C-alpha positions in Angstrom: 170.8 116.2 25.1 167.2 117.4 25.3 164.7 116.1 22.4 165.0 119.4 20.7 168.4 119.3 20.6 168.2 115.8 19.4 165.6 116.6 16.7 168.0 119.4 15.5 170.9 117.0 14.9 168.7 114.6 13.1 167.4 117.4 10.8 171.0 118.8 10.2 172.1 115.1 9.7 169.2 114.3 7.2 169.6 117.7 5.4 173.5 116.9 5.0 172.5 114.0 3.7 169.9 115.1 1.0 172.5 117.9 -0.1 175.0 115.2 -0.6 172.5 113.3 -3.1 171.7 116.6 -4.7 175.2 117.5 -5.1 176.2 114.0 -6.7 173.0 113.6 -9.0 174.7 115.5 -11.4 177.8 113.1 -11.8 175.5 110.4 -11.7 173.1 111.7 -14.1 176.2 112.5 -16.5 177.3 108.9 -16.1 174.0 107.2 -17.1 173.5 109.3 -19.9 177.1 108.1 -20.8 176.3 104.8 -20.4 173.0 105.1 -22.2 174.5 106.8 -25.8 176.9 103.6 -25.6 174.0 101.1 -25.1 171.8 103.0 -28.2 174.9 103.1 -29.8 175.4 99.2 -29.5 171.7 98.3 -29.8 171.2 100.6 -32.9 173.9 98.3 -34.7 172.0 95.2 -33.7 169.0 96.6 -35.0 170.5 97.6 -38.5 172.2 94.3 -38.7 169.1 92.3 -37.8 166.9 94.9 -40.3 169.2 94.4 -43.1 168.2 90.6 -43.1 164.8 90.6 -43.0 162.2 91.2 -45.6 161.0 95.4 -46.2 157.5 94.5 -45.8 157.9 92.8 -42.7 159.2 96.1 -41.2 157.0 98.5 -42.8 154.2 96.0 -41.2 155.9 96.3 -38.1 156.5 100.2 -37.8 152.9 100.5 -38.7 151.8 98.3 -35.8 154.0 100.0 -33.3 152.8 103.4 -34.8 149.2 102.2 -33.7 150.1 101.0 -30.8 151.6 103.8 -29.4 149.1 106.6 -31.2 145.9 104.5 -30.3 146.8 102.3 -27.6 144.0 99.7 -25.9 144.0 96.3 -27.7 147.0 97.6 -30.3 149.6 97.3 -27.6 149.2 93.6 -27.3 151.5 93.4 -30.4 154.2 93.8 -27.7 153.0 91.3 -25.7 155.2 87.5 -26.2 153.1 84.7 -28.1 154.3 81.6 -26.8 152.8 79.0 -29.5 152.5 75.6 -28.1 154.9 73.0 -29.2 153.9 69.8 -30.3 154.1 66.6 -28.1 156.1 64.3 -28.6 153.3 62.2 -29.7 151.8 64.4 -32.2 155.6 64.6 -33.8 155.6 60.8 -33.9 152.3 60.3 -35.4 153.2 63.2 -38.0 156.3 61.3 -38.6 154.5 58.0 -39.1 152.1 59.5 -41.5 154.7 61.2 -43.6 156.6 57.6 -43.6 153.3 55.5 -45.0 153.0 58.6 -47.3 156.2 58.6 -48.9 156.1 54.6 -48.8 159.2 54.2 -46.8 160.4 51.2 -44.8 157.9 50.7 -42.4 158.6 51.1 -38.5 161.7 53.5 -38.9 160.0 56.0 -36.6 158.9 53.5 -33.9 162.7 52.6 -34.0 163.9 56.2 -33.8 161.4 56.7 -30.7 162.6 53.3 -29.2 166.3 55.1 -29.4 165.0 58.0 -27.7 163.2 56.0 -24.8 166.4 53.8 -24.1 168.5 57.0 -24.0 165.8 58.4 -21.5 166.0 55.3 -19.8 170.1 55.4 -19.5 169.7 58.9 -18.2 166.9 57.5 -15.4 169.5 54.5 -14.4 172.4 56.8 -14.2 170.1 59.3 -11.8 169.1 55.9 -9.8 172.7 55.1 -9.5 174.1 58.2 -7.9 171.1 58.4 -5.9 171.8 55.2 -4.1 175.4 56.4 -2.6 178.6 54.1 -2.5 177.6 51.3 -0.2 174.6 49.0 -1.7 172.8 46.2 -0.2 172.5 43.1 -1.6 169.3 43.7 -2.6 170.0 47.3 -3.7 172.7 45.6 -5.9 170.2 43.0 -7.4 167.8 45.7 -8.5 170.5 47.4 -9.9 171.7 44.4 -11.8 168.3 43.5 -13.1 167.4 47.1 -14.4 170.9 47.1 -16.1 170.4 43.8 -17.9 167.1 44.9 -19.1 168.4 48.2 -20.5 171.3 45.8 -22.5 168.7 43.8 -23.8 166.7 46.6 -25.0 169.9 48.2 -26.6 170.7 44.9 -28.2 167.4 44.8 -29.7 167.7 48.1 -31.0 171.0 47.5 -32.6 169.6 44.3 -34.5 166.9 46.2 -35.9 169.7 49.0 -37.1 171.3 46.5 -39.4 167.6 45.9 -41.0 166.6 49.5 -41.5 170.2 50.8 -42.2 170.5 47.6 -44.9 173.9 46.6 -43.3 175.8 43.3 -43.1 177.2 41.9 -40.2 181.0 42.4 -41.6 180.6 46.4 -41.1 
């Protein structure tokens, strides 16, 4: 086979492949069209359900913003960007709850008690991860360290439970 013959064979092969793609493209486009119609119907139903629950003024404002973004562009397109409002930190939440507690003149320290409960839960998860990372065969020092951590956690839980009795104003019988 000469170089020209090989070139002719490759051209024929490529032309055949392109012809098959062209012929099959009609079927592919019909399939895509049918899937798109189904998708539009489904999203249309979801859109109608969502808009039926919203305030009409909001929808009018959103439609106006969309029209402006499509016509004007530029800065107006920013309406499509996702706004990521920063959530308050745990310290911010704790401070807000403590301020509300003082303003409402409720039992002082209940927010700290709740935060201690969250911290205990976090410590439990941390200890559980530590135990699974150790494996099955532990040395004596690892067992001792694990026992100390467990005892420390048990003391914290016990103190938490005693405070619970004071906050919930329960007696020892319950």
